[in-house]
N, C-alpha and C positions, 0 to 999 in steps of 0.2 A: 472763265475768260475775262471777266471785268477786272479782276485783280492784276493780271499781267499787263493789261492795257493801261491801267492807272500807273503802274510802275514805269512803263516805257514813256508815258507822257511826262511824268515828273522828271525822269532822267533827261529827256530831251530839253525840257525847260532849263534844267541845270546846265546842260551843254551850251545852250544859247546864252545863258547868263555868263558862262565862262568866256565866251567870245566877246561879249559886251565888255567884261572886265579887262580882257586883253587889249581891246580897242582903246579903252580909256587910258590905259597905261602907256600904250604906244603913241597916242595923241600928245601926251605930255612931253615925249622926247622926239616928236616928229622932225624937228629941225636938226637933230643929230644922227638920224638913221636914214639909210637910203631905201629906195623902193624895194629892191631885191631882199634887203634885210628884213623889211616889214613882212614880205611874203613868207620868208622862212620862219619868222616869229609866229605868224598865224597858224603855222602847222603844229605848234605846240598844243594849243587848246584842242585841236582836232584829234591829235594822237592821245592826249590825256583823257578826253571824253570817251573815245572808243575803248581805251584800256580799262577805264573805270566803270563804264555803264553799258558798253556793248555797241553793236554795229549801228543801230538806228540813231541813238544819240550822237554817234560819231559823224554820221551823214548829215544830221541837223547842224552840227558844229561846222562841217565842211561848207555847207551852203551859206551858213551865217558868216563865216570868215570870208567867203567869196564876195558876198554883198558888202560887208564892212570894208574890205580891202578896196573895192571899187569906189565906195561912197566917200571914204575918208582919205584915201592915200593916192588916188589916181585923178589927175586933173581932167575936167574941172571938178574941184572938190565939192563935197556935199551934194553931189548929183550922181545919177547912175549912168550919165553919158560918158562915152569914151571918144576922145579926140584923135588919138594916134593909133595906127594899125598895130604898132609894136606893143602898145599898152593893151590892146584887145587880145593880142596873141599871148602876152604875159598873163592876162587874166584867165584866159582859157586854160593855159598850161597849169596855172595855180589850181584851178578847179579840178582838173584831171588828177593832178598830183594829190590834192587833198582827199578827193573821193577814193583814189586808189590806195592811199596810205590808210584811210579809215577802214577800207575793206580788208586790207592785209592785216592790220592790227586786230580788227574784229575776228578775222579767221584764225589768227594765232591765238587770241584769247579763247575762241570757241574750241579750238583743238586742245588747248591747255585744260579747259574745263572738262572736256570729254576724257582726256587722259587722266585727270584727277578723279573723275567719276569712275573710270575703269579701275584705277588703282584702289579706290574705296571699295568697289564691288569685289575686286580680287582679294583684298584683305579680309573682308567679312566672309566671303565664300571659303577662303582658306581656313579661317577660324572655325567655321561651322563644320567643314569637312574633317578637320583634325579632331574636333570634339566628337563627332559621330563615329569616327573610325574605331575608337576603342570601346564602343558601347555594344552590349550583347543582349539587351532586352528592350522591348517597345516603350516601356514607361520612361526610362532614362532618355531614350531618343526623343520622345515627345517633349519632355521637360527641357532638354537642350535646345530643341528647335524653337520652342516658345520663348525662351530667354534670349536667343540670338535674334529672332524676329523683332521682339520688343525693343532691344537695344539698337538694332540697325535702323528700324523704321520709326523710332521714337513714338511707339504706340502707348496710349494710356492703358490699354488692356489687350492681351493676346490670348486666344484660346485655340488649341490644336486638338482636333478629334480624330480618332482612328477607328475605323469599322473593324470589329473583331471578326474572326473567321466564322464561317457558317452562319452569317447573318446575326451574330450575337449582339450583345450590348455594345454601345459606343463608349470608348474610354476618352475622357476629356482631361486635359492638363492645362491649367490656366497659369498665366504669368503671376509673379508674386504680389502685384499691386491689388488685384481683386476690386478694382474701382468701377468696372463696367457693369451696367445694369443688364441682367439676363434678358429683360424685355426689349432693350434698345437694339436697333439694327446695327450691325458692324459697318464700319467705313468701307471695308473691302473683305470679301470672302473668296478665297481661292481654293479649288479642289486639289487634293493630293492624288495624283494619277500614277498608277504603277503598271506593271505588265498585264495585270488582269483587270484593269479598269480603275474606277474610283476607290481609293483606299481610305480617304478621310478628307479633312478640310482645315484650312488655316483662316481664322477670323481675326481681324484687327479693328480696334476702336482707337481713333486718335483725333485730338482736337484740331490738328493742323489741316484736316481735310483729306481729300483723295490723294492717291499716289501718282507720281509722274510716270511717264513711260519707262524711264530707266529704272525706277523703283519697282515697277510692275515686272519688268524683265528679271531683276535680281530676286524678287520674291518667287517668281516662277522657278528660278534656278534652285532656290532654297527648297521649294516643294519637291523638285525632282531629286535633290540630294537626300531629303528625308525619305522619299519613297524607296530609293536605292538602299538606304541603310536598313529600313524595315524589311525589305525583301532579302537583304543579306542575312539579317538575323533569322528570318524564316528558313532560308536555305541552310544556314548553319545548324539550326535545330533539326531540320529534316535529315541532314547529313549525320548528325549525332545519333538520331533515332535509328537511322539505317545502319550505322556502325554498331550500335548496341544490339540491334537485331542480328546482324552478322556474327558478332561475338557470341551472342546467346545461342545462335544455331550451331556455331562451331563448338561451344562448350557442351551443348546437349549431345552433339555427335561424338565428341571426345568421351563424355561420360558413358554413353550407350556402348561405344566401341570398347572402352576399357572395362566397364563393369560386366558386359556380356562375355568378354574374353576371360575375365577373372572368375565369373560365376560358373562358366561351363565346366571347367576342370574339377573343382570340388564337388559340384552337384553330380557329375558323372561318377566320381569315386564313391560318394555316399549312396547313389542309386545302385551301383554294382554291388557294394558291400551289403546293403540292406536286402537286396534281391537274393544274394547268396545265402544269407542267414535265414531269410523267410522260407526259402524253398528247401531248406534242410540239406543243401548240397555239401555243407560243411558240418562235420560232427560237432555237437555242442561242447564237448570236452577237449577238442583239438586245439593245437597252437594256432592254426589258421584262423579260428574264431576270434581269438584274442587280437590277432593282427588286423582283422576286419573291423572289430570294434574300435581299435586304436586309430585306424584310418578314418572311421566315421567321426570320432572325437576330434582328431586333428583338422579334418576338413571343415567340421562345424566351427571350430575355433577360427579357421581361416575366413569363413563367411562372416562370422561375428566381427572379426577385425576389419573386414572390408566395409561392412555396414557402419561400424564405428568410425572409420576414416571418413566416410561420406557425411555422416552426421557432424563430425568435428569440423570438416571443411565448410559445411553449410553454416555452422555457428560462427566460424572465423569470418566468412564472407558477410554475414549479417551484422558483424560487430558485437555479437552477444556473448563472446567468450570472455568470461570474467573469472579469473583464477581465484579459488578459495584458499588463500594463503594461510600457512601455519609455519612455525619454525620447525624445519625437518632436517634430518641427517641425510646428506646425499648418498653416503655409503649404504645406508639401509635401503634407500630407494633402488639403488643399483643392484644390490643383492636380491631384492624382490624380483626385479626384471630378469636377472640371470637365472633365478630359480624357475620362473615360468617359461623361459625360453631354452631350458636345458636340452631338450631333444633337438630343437632347431639349430642350436650352436654345437651339436655333438661333433661335427666334422671340422670344427675350427678350434684353435687354441685361443682362449680368452684370458687376457692379462689385465687386471685392474690395479692401477697405481694411485691410491688415495692415501694421503698422509693421515696419521692417527689424530692429529690435532686440527683436522679440517673443520672450519667453523660451520655452524648451522646456517641454513639459507631459508628465507621466507618464500616458499613455493607451494604450489598446489601439488600434492603427492601424486595424484592420478595423472595429471597433465605432464609432469616431468617423467613419470614412468612411460607415458606415451612417447615422449621425445626419445628416451633411451631405446625403447622398443623399435621405433621406426629407424633410428640410426643404425642399430645393430642388424635389423632385417636388411637394410640397404647394404651394409658391409658384407654380410654372408651371401647376398645375391650376386655381388659383383666381384668378390675375391675368391680365388680357387680354394677347394677343400684342402685342409692341412695347413693353411696359412694362419697367421696370428692376427687377432683383433685386439687392440690395446685401448683401454680407457684410462685417461689421465685427468686428474683434477688438482688444481692448485689455487691457493688464494692469490688474487691479483688485485689488491685493494684499489678501488672500492667494489671489485667484482670477484666472483668465483668463476674461474676459467676452466672449462671442461673440453676435452678433446677426445674424439673417437677415431682411432687410426685403423686403416685396413690396408691390405696389400693388393687391392684391385687395380685395374688399369687407370692411367691418368685421365683426367677430364680435359678435353680440349679447351684452350684458353678462351675461345669464343663462347663457350657454354658455362663458364664459371659463374657469371652473373645471372644466368637463366635457370640454373639447376634447381632453384627453389620455386620455380613457376609451377602452377597447376598442370598436371598431365604431361609435363615436359620430361622426355627421356632422350638421351643422345644415342641410345642403342635401339635396335629394332624391337618392336613389341613382342615378337615371337621368340626372341632370344632370352629375355628376362621377364619373369612374371611380375605383376604388380599393376596398380592403377595409376602410378605417377603422382599420388597425393601425399605420400609419406613425408617427403621433405618440405612440401608446402605447409603441412600441418605443424611440423617442427618449427618452421619459421613463425607461423602465427602464434604458437604457444609461447615461444621464447620472447617474442616482441610484446605479447600481452603481459609478460612478467617484467617488462621494462629492459629486456636484454637485447642481445644481437647475436646472429648466427651467420657463419660464412664457411666456405670450403677452400682448401688449399691442396695443391698437388705436392706429394712428397717424392722422395727418390729411394725406393719405389713406393707406390701406394698413394692413398688419398687420406686427408684428415678433415673431418668435420669438427668445427670449433664453435663454441657458443659461450656467451658471458651471461651470468645471472647476478643481479645486485645483491650485495651482502647486507643491505640496510632495508628496513621496512618503516615507512613513515619517518625517515630520517634517523632511525636508531638501530643499533645492533642488539642482539638478544641480551647481552649482559647489561645493557644500559636501559632496558625496558623493565618497568616495575610491574606492569599488568600482564606481561607474558613471560612464562617460564620457558627456558630453552629446552623444550622436549619435542620429540618427533611425534607426528600424528598420522600414522598410516590408517587408511580407511578400513573399517571393520575391527580395529583394535578396541 
């Protein structure tokens, strides 16, 4: 309280001195100016004092001008007596005008100061809000808040604390200066209040002393903005966790539905075949026995493929799929697949178009076998018996381009981008067998090799196309000294 009073006193003295200076100047030219002109000239120090130092110094200047005008420029001179009524009226009018003008100027200055303060607050609040809007964790929010509070309120040190959830430890972020003593009491400490009560605290140390009411109001707004930002982050994290749980539940439901559907049929076939063989309903030397054993073998392979697909998908999801690359002949890989799928492909015509000079490719034999097997299985599932499945491979530098064509139904345009998603099928589950993982696994394997896979509709039919890089560590097989261009099939 003492400091503002001293400021007002000093400014009032300066206003009075300005009136004295104006009086001295006008006394020098008193013989050349009229009384009304003197009255108007006295309004100058009144207006200047109010504009420069505020309302109280302006009122002091108005009263000083009133006394000086009467004392020096109204007869009888150098006294405060007034002889004529019109002079008294002029004096009263002058006082009213001077006081009114000082009040109007003071109010205008006050309004301007308030407007500038509001603009200052709005700018700093906008800067803080814009900074907090793009932040997604509590630490960066606290750092930004500490820096903006320190810059706005000219603090020597600012510390922002946030109470962790479940009563855990308090996180503290200090401004860069680190000049405040931890033992010293802060100039101001304001709580950060959220929807669930106190969330933390803003502490400011500054040599300039306490905050004004306007500064306290702005600091409170900063506190509320920080609380909203922290709560927004918490809600976003909760929403993300909820979404992940929903997706996880949906994935589990899809896995259970798909796997249970796929397991039921082969297990039923194996159970029926083994039961028939065990109860001796089928003669051991009969053809039916061979058919039952073949059914058991085929359905066991089917189960093995199902489990393999699930394991492959889990490796792809975990990011642990690491191809064991070697320089391999794609034609040999394809022939191995066709040999193993001979019975499955029996009702389709398979045509392979691979040039004799097709270069070696740096791939994992087993994984590329899996890609071919899944694409061929997909082709025979969706294309009618007796149709042709065509495999084409061409060098398309720096790639090897492979295409698997079938004569199945076209895929709706809206599903072309989703066809490689896990468990996605645009046909009903009871119409076509499968888990919906085959194409997803193909995509994961091809991308793990640094390639790309996509699907296109033909007229008629569908083509699955993928690219494999022809180089390994920047070199082709003929350029490598440490690798000979040989195929490496597992088990050879």
